[in-house]
Each structure stands twice: as C-alpha cells, then as structure tokens.
N, C-alpha and C positions, 0 to 999 in steps of 0.2 A: 503494500499500500505506500508506503513512505517513497517508494522508485516512483510509482506512478503521480504522486503529486510533486516530485522533484522534477519531472519531465514537464509536467503542468507548466511549473515555474519556469524552466527552462527555455522552452519553446518560449512564451510568451518574453522572456528576457531578449530572445535573441531574434523575435518577431515573425518566428514561423507558425503561425497559428492555423495554417493550413493543417499543418500534423498534429493538432492538437490530441491527445489521446481520449477522446470523445466518442461517444456510441452514436449511432445514427438516430437514437430518440434522445439524447440529449436535451435535459431541460436546465435552464439557469434562471434560479429567481433572485432578487433582489429590489432595495427600494425603489428601483429605476422602473420595475414591472418583470413580467416572465416572460421568457424566451422559448417555445418549444423546438426542437428538433434540431439535427445538426447543419442543415441548410441555410435555415431561418439564422440561428448565432453567426456562422460565419459569415453569411450575407452581412448581417447589422454590422461586423467588424469593417468588413471590407468596405462600407459607407462611411465608416465613422471611426477610420484609421487613426486620423490625429488624437482622438480620445480613447484609445484601446492600446496604443503602440509606444514603444519609447519609455518605457518604465524601467527602473530598477526598484527590487524588492529586499526588504529585511523583514525577515521573518523571527518572530517575538516568542509565538510558543507552537507546539502542534501535538495533537494528540493521535495517534495512528492504531486502528484496530483492523480486524479481515476485509470487510467490504465497506466501512465507511473511514473517515478521519474529521480533525477540525483543524484547521491554520488561522493564526493571528498575524496578520502583517502589515507591514507599512509601504504604500507602494508612492513612489516620486519619479516625477514626470515634469522636467525645467521647473517650474515655480508650483507646482500644484503638487498635495500631497494627499493621499487619503490611507485614512483608518479603515481595514476591513479585518472581519473574523468571517471564516467560510468555512459548509460542512460539503465534504466531498462522499457522494454514493457511490460505489463503484459496483459495476455487474459485467461479469465475464471479462475482466481486464481493461475494462474503459471505465471511465467517468460516465456514469447516466445521470448524475444530477449533482449542481452545486445550488446551496444555498446560502445566500451571502446578506452578510449585514455590515452596510457601508456607512462611514459618516458623510452624509454629503451636502453639509452646510451649516449655517448658523440655527442655534436653537430661536424658534421663534420665540419672541419678548414675552408672550404667556406662559411658556413653556419653561422659562429660566425658575430655577427656584432662588429664592429669597434667602439671605444671610440672616443671621442671627443677632 
C-alpha cells in the first residue's frame, strides 16, 4: 500500500498524471466536488494543468493498511500552499477512491472562534 501511495505522489511530482495508478472507476471526492471515472478525472486535470501540476509535497503523517491509507501533507506550488488529508482506498492493486479534506480558503467571519 505504501508503495502505491508513494507512486501516486511521485507521478504528480513529475507531472506524469496520465500514468497515475488509478482504476477505470476511480472516484475523487474533495471540497471541490466529486469526480467519477478515470477518464473524467484525467480530462479535468488536462483542462486545469495550471491548478494540478507543478507541486512539491511534504508528507507529515501516513497510516497504511492492506487496502486503505491516510496521508496528511502540504502541497506547494509557487506562492500557493494547500494542507490536505486524504484517504486512499485500493482495489486490485489500483487506487479506487480518494476522499480528500483540503483547506481551501479563509474561514468565513461567522465561523471564526471567539477568544477568551
């Protein structure tokens, strides 16, 4: 499992998104929405290369089991930084699903915690 997740990050780091270790029925869920199917996912990346490619990754924590893993990391692209926790679910030695929890912006004023 660790090798598969490492391969995922290596492919992204090298811009080799066409060879990601994902199944044909791959599903990716994040605060941006859900993308279903390998073709739909790769098409989205192709149309938005500026938002998907050129990142470096710093892995903070990772938990690996037989058919799932959880990784917490920071992705950096030029002046942009994104903190992410992702669950990876594997089937037949390919990533079948990723559920991502990203910090995608500032906290709305009405959701900020008040100090003591």
